[in-house]
NUVEXBA-62608 format. One record per residue (C-alpha): residue number from 1; residue in one letter; y, x, z. Coordinates in pm, whole numbers, m for minus. Example, Ala and Ser with C-alpha at 12.3 -4.5 7.8 and 13.67 -1.06 7.14 Angstrom:
n:1&res:A&north:m450&east:1230&up:780
n:2&res:S&north:m106&east:1367&up:714
This chain:
n:1&res:M&north:m57&east:m1158&up:2312
n:2&res:P&north:m309&east:m1355&up:2101
n:3&res:L&north:m498&east:m1155&up:1836
n:4&res:L&north:m613&east:m1350&up:1529
n:5&res:E&north:m865&east:m1217&up:1279
n:6&res:V&north:m748&east:m1306&up:934
n:7&res:L&north:m993&east:m1558&up:797
n:8&res:T&north:m790&east:m1820&up:610
n:9&res:P&north:m564&east:m1810&up:304
n:10&res:A&north:m269&east:m1909&up:521
n:11&res:Q&north:m336&east:m1615&up:757
n:12&res:A&north:m371&east:m1378&up:462
n:13&res:L&north:m28&east:m1501&up:334
n:14&res:E&north:124&east:m1444&up:677
n:15&res:F&north:m26&east:m1092&up:691
n:16&res:R&north:172&east:m1008&up:381
n:17&res:A&north:486&east:m1206&up:470
n:18&res:F&north:523&east:m1041&up:810
n:19&res:A&north:613&east:m701&up:656
n:20&res:T&north:876&east:m870&up:434
n:21&res:R&north:1042&east:m1020&up:742
n:22&res:L&north:1019&east:m703&up:946
n:23&res:Y&north:1212&east:m502&up:686
n:24&res:A&north:1450&east:m775&up:583
n:25&res:R&north:1757&east:m577&up:700
n:26&res:D&north:1638&east:m238&up:589
n:27&res:A&north:1835&east:m124&up:280
n:28&res:H&north:1574&east:139&up:188
n:29&res:Y&north:1271&east:m84&up:191
n:30&res:I&north:1122&east:m172&up:m142
n:31&res:R&north:881&east:m454&up:m114
n:32&res:P&north:535&east:m372&up:m256
n:33&res:L&north:403&east:m600&up:m525
n:34&res:D&north:215&east:m891&up:m376
n:35&res:T&north:m71&east:m826&up:m619
n:36&res:D&north:m103&east:m466&up:m514
n:37&res:V&north:m142&east:m558&up:m149
n:38&res:D&north:m361&east:m859&up:m209
n:39&res:Q&north:m619&east:m675&up:m423
n:40&res:V&north:m692&east:m425&up:m147
n:41&res:F&north:m838&east:m719&up:54
n:42&res:D&north:m1012&east:m891&up:m242
n:43&res:P&north:m1384&east:m798&up:m265
n:44&res:G&north:m1372&east:m905&up:m634
n:45&res:K&north:m1102&east:m648&up:m718
n:46&res:N&north:m1144&east:m364&up:m473
n:47&res:K&north:m1444&east:m149&up:m559
n:48&res:Y&north:m1455&east:m5&up:m207
n:49&res:F&north:m1622&east:m327&up:m88
n:50&res:R&north:m1929&east:m216&up:m280
n:51&res:H&north:m1986&east:57&up:m18
n:52&res:G&north:m1773&east:m50&up:274
n:53&res:E&north:m1642&east:m337&up:488
n:54&res:L&north:m1298&east:m443&up:613
n:55&res:T&north:m1127&east:m684&up:850
n:56&res:R&north:m772&east:m741&up:959
n:57&res:W&north:m570&east:m912&up:1237
n:58&res:L&north:m239&east:m1067&up:1318
n:59&res:L&north:m85&east:m1020&up:1663
n:60&res:L&north:121&east:m1305&up:1796
n:61&res:D&north:368&east:m1332&up:2078
n:62&res:E&north:360&east:m1608&up:2344
n:63&res:Q&north:560&east:m1839&up:2116
n:64&res:G&north:304&east:m1797&up:1837
n:65&res:Q&north:522&east:m1573&up:1620
n:66&res:T&north:371&east:m1273&up:1440
n:67&res:I&north:478&east:m937&up:1591
n:68&res:G&north:216&east:m708&up:1434
n:69&res:R&north:m64&east:m665&up:1192
n:70&res:V&north:m340&east:m415&up:1111
n:71&res:A&north:m653&east:m364&up:907
n:72&res:A&north:m963&east:m167&up:994
n:73&res:F&north:m1234&east:m52&up:747
n:74&res:I&north:m1529&east:174&up:688
n:75&res:N&north:m1593&east:363&up:363
n:76&res:A&north:m1968&east:425&up:393
n:77&res:R&north:m1953&east:701&up:130
n:78&res:T&north:m1725&east:919&up:336
n:79&res:A&north:m1756&east:798&up:697
n:80&res:H&north:m2040&east:1037&up:779
n:81&res:T&north:m1902&east:1341&up:599
n:82&res:F&north:m1685&east:1437&up:894
n:83&res:E&north:m1774&east:1600&up:1233
n:84&res:Q&north:m1799&east:1249&up:1377
n:85&res:P&north:m1843&east:920&up:1189
n:86&res:T&north:m1490&east:816&up:1102
n:87&res:G&north:m1340&east:484&up:995
n:88&res:G&north:m1000&east:391&up:885
n:89&res:L&north:m697&east:196&up:1000
n:90&res:G&north:m416&east:84&up:774
n:91&res:F&north:m151&east:m164&up:676
n:92&res:F&north:m13&east:m131&up:1024
n:93&res:E&north:319&east:m308&up:1091
n:94&res:C&north:458&east:m382&up:1431
n:95&res:I&north:773&east:m447&up:1629
n:96&res:D&north:897&east:m162&up:1849
n:97&res:D&north:669&east:m233&up:2141
n:98&res:Q&north:393&east:2&up:2261
n:99&res:T&north:189&east:m273&up:2429
n:100&res:A&north:179&east:m466&up:2104
n:101&res:A&north:91&east:m152&up:1901
n:102&res:H&north:m180&east:m57&up:2142
n:103&res:A&north:m335&east:m402&up:2120
n:104&res:L&north:m363&east:m363&up:1741
n:105&res:F&north:m507&east:m11&up:1775
n:106&res:N&north:m757&east:m132&up:2033
n:107&res:A&north:m878&east:m409&up:1805
n:108&res:A&north:m942&east:m162&up:1525
n:109&res:R&north:m1111&east:85&up:1754
n:110&res:A&north:m1344&east:m178&up:1905
n:111&res:W&north:m1448&east:m310&up:1560
n:112&res:L&north:m1520&east:39&up:1436
n:113&res:S&north:m1707&east:140&up:1748
n:114&res:V&north:m1949&east:m148&up:1720
n:115&res:R&north:m2029&east:m20&up:1371
n:116&res:G&north:m2111&east:326&up:1483
n:117&res:M&north:m1774&east:498&up:1423
n:118&res:Q&north:m1651&east:763&up:1667
n:119&res:A&north:m1306&east:816&up:1528
n:120&res:M&north:m1042&east:652&up:1310
n:121&res:D&north:m790&east:787&up:1064
n:122&res:G&north:m461&east:617&up:1005
n:123&res:P&north:m264&east:490&up:853
n:124&res:I&north:m474&east:511&up:543
n:125&res:N&north:m598&east:287&up:265
n:126&res:F&north:m918&east:104&up:198
n:127&res:G&north:m908&east:270&up:m145
n:128&res:D&north:m800&east:586&up:m313
n:129&res:R&north:m571&east:849&up:m153
n:130&res:D&north:m299&east:796&up:m418
n:131&res:Q&north:m168&east:482&up:m244
n:132&res:W&north:m79&east:365&up:113
n:133&res:W&north:m179&east:691&up:278
n:134&res:G&north:m13&east:853&up:574
n:135&res:L&north:276&east:779&up:815
n:136&res:L&north:628&east:854&up:703
n:137&res:V&north:784&east:1100&up:955
n:138&res:D&north:1097&east:1225&up:773
n:139&res:N&north:1333&east:1138&up:483
n:140&res:F&north:1330&east:761&up:549
n:141&res:G&north:1485&east:680&up:218
n:142&res:A&north:1346&east:449&up:m53
n:143&res:P&north:968&east:493&up:m87
n:144&res:L&north:797&east:600&up:m408
n:145&res:Y&north:556&east:352&up:m569
n:146&res:G&north:242&east:310&up:m364
n:147&res:Q&north:390&east:529&up:m82
n:148&res:N&north:383&east:408&up:275
n:149&res:Y&north:717&east:325&up:428
n:150&res:N&north:784&east:265&up:791
n:151&res:P&north:1060&east:301&up:1061
n:152&res:P&north:1080&east:622&up:1267
n:153&res:Y&north:946&east:461&up:1582
n:154&res:Y&north:597&east:420&up:1439
n:155&res:Q&north:536&east:794&up:1502
n:156&res:R&north:580&east:729&up:1869
n:157&res:L&north:356&east:427&up:1864
n:158&res:F&north:72&east:630&up:1704
n:159&res:E&north:105&east:940&up:1914
n:160&res:S&north:142&east:753&up:2239
n:161&res:Y&north:m202&east:592&up:2172
n:162&res:G&north:m375&east:923&up:2118
n:163&res:F&north:m360&east:973&up:1741
n:164&res:R&north:m327&east:1342&up:1655
n:165&res:L&north:m214&east:1524&up:1346
n:166&res:Y&north:m512&east:1555&up:1106
n:167&res:F&north:m309&east:1682&up:811
n:168&res:N&north:42&east:1675&up:676
n:169&res:Q&north:113&east:1534&up:334
n:170&res:Y&north:401&east:1693&up:150
n:171&res:T&north:594&east:1530&up:m136
n:172&res:Y&north:766&east:1800&up:m344
n:173&res:F&north:1086&east:1761&up:m548
n:174&res:R&north:1262&east:1957&up:m821
n:175&res:R&north:1526&east:1887&up:m1083
n:176&res:I&north:1369&east:1858&up:m1430
n:177&res:A&north:1644&east:2072&up:m1582
n:178&res:A&north:1614&east:2345&up:m1321
n:179&res:P&north:1486&east:2670&up:m1466
n:180&res:L&north:1144&east:2807&up:m1369
n:181&res:P&north:1136&east:3130&up:m1170
n:182&res:P&north:1137&east:3425&up:m1421
n:183&res:E&north:777&east:3525&up:m1345
n:184&res:Y&north:649&east:3170&up:m1408
n:185&res:Q&north:878&east:3129&up:m1715
n:186&res:A&north:712&east:3435&up:m1869
n:187&res:K&north:367&east:3310&up:m1793
n:188&res:A&north:438&east:2967&up:m1934
n:189&res:D&north:586&east:3112&up:m2251
n:190&res:R&north:271&east:3327&up:m2299
n:191&res:L&north:38&east:3034&up:m2253
n:192&res:L&north:234&east:2800&up:m2482
n:193&res:T&north:218&east:3052&up:m2762
n:194&res:S&north:m142&east:3177&up:m2688
n:195&res:S&north:m409&east:3136&up:m2959
n:196&res:D&north:m672&east:3064&up:m2687
n:197&res:Y&north:m477&east:2794&up:m2500
n:198&res:H&north:m362&east:2467&up:m2651
n:199&res:F&north:m133&east:2207&up:m2485
n:200&res:E&north:m107&east:1855&up:m2609
n:201&res:H&north:42&east:1535&up:m2471
n:202&res:L&north:m172&east:1232&up:m2422
n:203&res:Q&north:m191&east:992&up:m2715
n:204&res:L&north:m278&east:632&up:m2634
n:205&res:R&north:m473&east:588&up:m2956
n:206&res:N&north:m716&east:846&up:m2824
n:207&res:L&north:m719&east:730&up:m2463
n:208&res:A&north:m1097&east:736&up:m2435
n:209&res:K&north:m1101&east:1111&up:m2506
n:210&res:Y&north:m833&east:1182&up:m2242
n:211&res:T&north:m1007&east:961&up:m1995
n:212&res:E&north:m1322&east:1171&up:m2008
n:213&res:D&north:m1125&east:1502&up:m2006
n:214&res:F&north:m940&east:1379&up:m1693
n:215&res:R&north:m1277&east:1307&up:m1529
n:216&res:Q&north:m1415&east:1645&up:m1616
n:217&res:V&north:m1127&east:1834&up:m1469
n:218&res:Y&north:m1114&east:1613&up:m1158
n:219&res:N&north:m1479&east:1668&up:m1083
n:220&res:K&north:m1450&east:2051&up:m1116
n:221&res:A&north:m1125&east:2083&up:m933
n:222&res:W&north:m1133&east:1816&up:m658
n:223&res:V&north:m1488&east:1734&up:m535
n:224&res:K&north:m1478&east:2027&up:m289
n:225&res:H&north:m1200&east:1844&up:m92
n:226&res:D&north:m1293&east:1690&up:239
n:227&res:G&north:m1424&east:1337&up:182
n:228&res:V&north:m1383&east:1342&up:m199
n:229&res:K&north:m1675&east:1232&up:m412
n:230&res:E&north:m1738&east:1286&up:m786
n:231&res:M&north:m1562&east:1049&up:m1020
n:232&res:T&north:m1783&east:836&up:m1244
n:233&res:P&north:m1701&east:746&up:m1603
n:234&res:E&north:m1642&east:388&up:m1488
n:235&res:Q&north:m1393&east:499&up:m1225
n:236&res:S&north:m1195&east:717&up:m1464
n:237&res:A&north:m1190&east:439&up:m1719
n:238&res:H&north:m1061&east:197&up:m1456
n:239&res:I&north:m781&east:436&up:m1363
n:240&res:M&north:m666&east:482&up:m1714
n:241&res:K&north:m681&east:109&up:m1783
n:242&res:K&north:m447&east:50&up:m1489
n:243&res:L&north:m211&east:323&up:m1604
n:244&res:R&north:m204&east:234&up:m1970
n:245&res:P&north:81&east:m26&up:m1962
n:246&res:I&north:319&east:223&up:m1789
n:247&res:I&north:216&east:553&up:m1949
n:248&res:D&north:485&east:759&up:m2113
n:249&res:E&north:290&east:977&up:m2355
n:250&res:R&north:556&east:1246&up:m2347
n:251&res:V&north:500&east:1328&up:m1983
n:252&res:C&north:112&east:1328&up:m1965
n:253&res:W&north:m28&east:1661&up:m2082
n:254&res:F&north:m364&east:1827&up:m2115
n:255&res:A&north:m453&east:2199&up:m2161
n:256&res:Y&north:m753&east:2330&up:m2347
n:257&res:Y&north:m905&east:2677&up:m2362
n:258&res:K&north:m1092&east:2745&up:m2683
n:259&res:G&north:m1140&east:2373&up:m2727
n:260&res:E&north:m1264&east:2300&up:m2367
n:261&res:V&north:m1046&east:2106&up:m2132
n:262&res:A&north:m889&east:2333&up:m1869
n:263&res:G&north:m640&east:2109&up:m1688
n:264&res:F&north:m417&east:1806&up:m1686
n:265&res:F&north:m83&east:1683&up:m1567
n:266&res:I&north:m27&east:1311&up:m1542
n:267&res:G&north:337&east:1198&up:m1492
n:268&res:L&north:471&east:843&up:m1476
n:269&res:P&north:812&east:685&up:m1465
n:270&res:E&north:884&east:615&up:m1092
n:271&res:L&north:800&east:249&up:m1080
n:272&res:N&north:983&east:164&up:m762
n:273&res:E&north:1308&east:226&up:m944
n:274&res:L&north:1211&east:m87&up:m1136
n:275&res:F&north:1014&east:m279&up:m881
n:276&res:R&north:1312&east:m283&up:m644
n:277&res:Y&north:1449&east:m552&up:m873
n:278&res:V&north:1147&east:m785&up:m870
n:279&res:D&north:1106&east:m849&up:m491
n:280&res:G&north:732&east:m813&up:m487
n:281&res:Q&north:682&east:m1082&up:m759
n:282&res:L&north:559&east:m971&up:m1096
n:283&res:N&north:564&east:m1321&up:m1238
n:284&res:W&north:735&east:m1408&up:m1560
n:285&res:L&north:1078&east:m1351&up:m1410
n:286&res:G&north:974&east:m1031&up:m1242
n:287&res:K&north:825&east:m904&up:m1571
n:288&res:L&north:1151&east:m990&up:m1750
n:289&res:R&north:1356&east:m803&up:m1495
n:290&res:F&north:1112&east:m508&up:m1507
n:291&res:A&north:1145&east:m484&up:m1884
n:292&res:W&north:1525&east:m529&up:m1877
n:293&res:Y&north:1584&east:m253&up:m1626
n:294&res:R&north:1336&east:m21&up:m1798
n:295&res:W&north:1521&east:m78&up:m2133
n:296&res:R&north:1849&east:m12&up:m1959
n:297&res:G&north:1724&east:327&up:m1845
n:298&res:A&north:1709&east:250&up:m1470
n:299&res:V&north:1431&east:507&up:m1417
n:300&res:R&north:1575&east:851&up:m1348
n:301&res:T&north:1268&east:998&up:m1161
n:302&res:L&north:946&east:1122&up:m1305
n:303&res:T&north:659&east:1114&up:m1058
n:304&res:G&north:361&east:1353&up:m1104
n:305&res:I&north:75&east:1148&up:m981
n:306&res:A&north:m219&east:1369&up:m1074
n:307&res:F&north:m261&east:1738&up:m1150
n:308&res:G&north:m571&east:1948&up:m1181
n:309&res:I&north:m695&east:2277&up:m1318
n:310&res:V&north:m1057&east:2379&up:m1336
n:311&res:P&north:m1129&east:2673&up:m1107
n:312&res:E&north:m1179&east:2942&up:m1377
n:313&res:H&north:m834&east:2875&up:m1520
n:314&res:Q&north:m644&east:2864&up:m1189
n:315&res:R&north:m375&east:3135&up:m1110
n:316&res:K&north:m307&east:3174&up:m1479
n:317&res:G&north:18&east:2978&up:m1487
n:318&res:L&north:m107&east:2646&up:m1644
n:319&res:E&north:100&east:2448&up:m1401
n:320&res:A&north:413&east:2623&up:m1527
n:321&res:G&north:298&east:2559&up:m1884
n:322&res:F&north:281&east:2187&up:m1803
n:323&res:I&north:626&east:2182&up:m1649
n:324&res:L&north:774&east:2372&up:m1943
n:325&res:A&north:601&east:2149&up:m2202
n:326&res:V&north:737&east:1834&up:m2036
n:327&res:A&north:1084&east:1979&up:m1994
n:328&res:H&north:1101&east:2090&up:m2362
n:329&res:T&north:977&east:1748&up:m2476
n:330&res:L&north:1235&east:1560&up:m2271
n:331&res:Q&north:1521&east:1796&up:m2368
n:332&res:R&north:1459&east:1733&up:m2735
n:333&res:N&north:1504&east:1355&up:m2679
n:334&res:P&north:1863&east:1274&up:m2571
n:335&res:R&north:1763&east:911&up:m2497
n:336&res:V&north:1534&east:1020&up:m2211
n:337&res:K&north:1698&east:951&up:m1872
n:338&res:Y&north:1465&east:1143&up:m1642
n:339&res:E&north:1661&east:1374&up:m1415
n:340&res:D&north:1434&east:1437&up:m1116
n:341&res:F&north:1073&east:1518&up:m1069
n:342&res:V&north:862&east:1443&up:m760
n:343&res:M&north:506&east:1552&up:m711
n:344&res:N&north:240&east:1327&up:m554
n:345&res:W&north:164&east:1443&up:m204
n:346&res:I&north:m19&east:1769&up:m136
n:347&res:G&north:m204&east:1806&up:190
n:348&res:D&north:m139&east:2109&up:409
n:349&res:F&north:m517&east:2165&up:395
n:350&res:N&north:m449&east:2285&up:33
n:351&res:P&north:m227&east:2593&up:64
n:352&res:K&north:m311&east:2695&up:m292
n:353&res:M&north:m153&east:2390&up:m435
n:354&res:M&north:141&east:2411&up:m190
n:355&res:N&north:201&east:2766&up:m314
n:356&res:I&north:198&east:2651&up:m677
n:357&res:A&north:446&east:2376&up:m596
n:358&res:H&north:683&east:2631&up:m447
n:359&res:K&north:638&east:2874&up:m735
n:360&res:I&north:742&east:2614&up:m994
n:361&res:G&north:1059&east:2545&up:m800
n:362&res:G&north:945&east:2253&up:m582
n:363&res:E&north:1075&east:2196&up:m233
n:364&res:V&north:932&east:1971&up:36
n:365&res:W&north:1123&east:1651&up:14
n:366&res:R&north:928&east:1408&up:227
n:367&res:T&north:642&east:1431&up:481
n:368&res:H&north:373&east:1180&up:566
n:369&res:V&north:107&east:1244&up:833
n:370&res:T&north:m255&east:1136&up:834
n:371&res:Y&north:m352&east:1094&up:1199
n:372&res:R&north:m699&east:1099&up:1354
n:373&res:C&north:m795&east:941&up:1688
n:374&res:L&north:m1120&east:1050&up:1855
n:375&res:F&north:m1274&east:768&up:2057
n:376&res:D&north:m1403&east:1027&up:2308
n:377&res:P&north:m1100&east:1229&up:2418
n:378&res:A&north:m1323&east:1493&up:2574
n:379&res:R&north:m1453&east:1598&up:2233
n:380&res:E&north:m1283&east:1898&up:2071
n:381&res:F&north:m1032&east:1796&up:1805
n:382&res:H&north:m1018&east:1980&up:1475
n:383&res:R&north:m764&east:1945&up:1202
n:384&res:A&north:m862&east:1899&up:836
n:385&res:P&north:m1040&east:2210&up:716
n:386&res:V&north:m840&east:2429&up:484
n:387&res:I&north:m961&east:2462&up:127
n:388&res:D&north:m1030&east:2819&up:27
């Protein structure tokens, strides 16, 4: 089984095309945008190349046909924050063949070992955790935008090699019109009428203000997570710039306590309900189809992609306040088509957030797994530490 490092434009094109062929008969598969995949591997567009390195391979059969692919990478900012230096493995696709899968895993392991790594996580992204993170292990329906999708046999391929569960990633679901539990309904009502707390939805004309508020909450609420670094003003500006074309102001909310930002909820229309019609190509025809189906009301799902509350305002019901504010806004507009709400994944290392998701009526709808493989099997394995 020849293994080729991707070095030419033709090989890069094949790296992307292989996945499209592999899932050609899978009715649930939604092809990612070509531009989204390509920019991960573009040093000019992916900021992680500033403090990391990456390579990728194609695996061929004896007839020269591609039967697998994988990427390996190191994020120097986080690699040494774990018990052992840890690199990443991602964009894995393979036929149902353990020998082929192990050849791809071995290539990634050897490349990482030479660079001082002693473990690898996968499948993960050479980028932020909000995209291409974790292996799908249940509910093999249509993926959400930026969510990894794979056939069930991948779990066997990973675990047979020695990958072990590092943490579970739970995607939660609830109906938008479903009532809040009575206790949370009362908390939300009190907050929404409080003179100390103020809720407002994002307004694009003041995007710079909300960009900084978003950063302030993120840094107070999330930097204690394993492997998460502080967000810079440039990073938050980049995130909001990417989101701006698809933001629905009515479903992005901020909470303030006596004028100081206390939390945020960022919801977006579920883009894969539109991208399923463009076949990975957001060219002029793809943009036309995107706009047409959005105008027709094809999006029925609202995705909560980011949620944060500064520590001193946690356990006060702000999350319920956000849910109620969104629901009231949507109910007042009969043209709004949103029916379902899914929350971006919550790791099982974060029981506090899992508890909140349950209390606002969410149920686990889909599970992804982040695996870790220790290169020295004699070393003691530890799962991701739980956040207090």
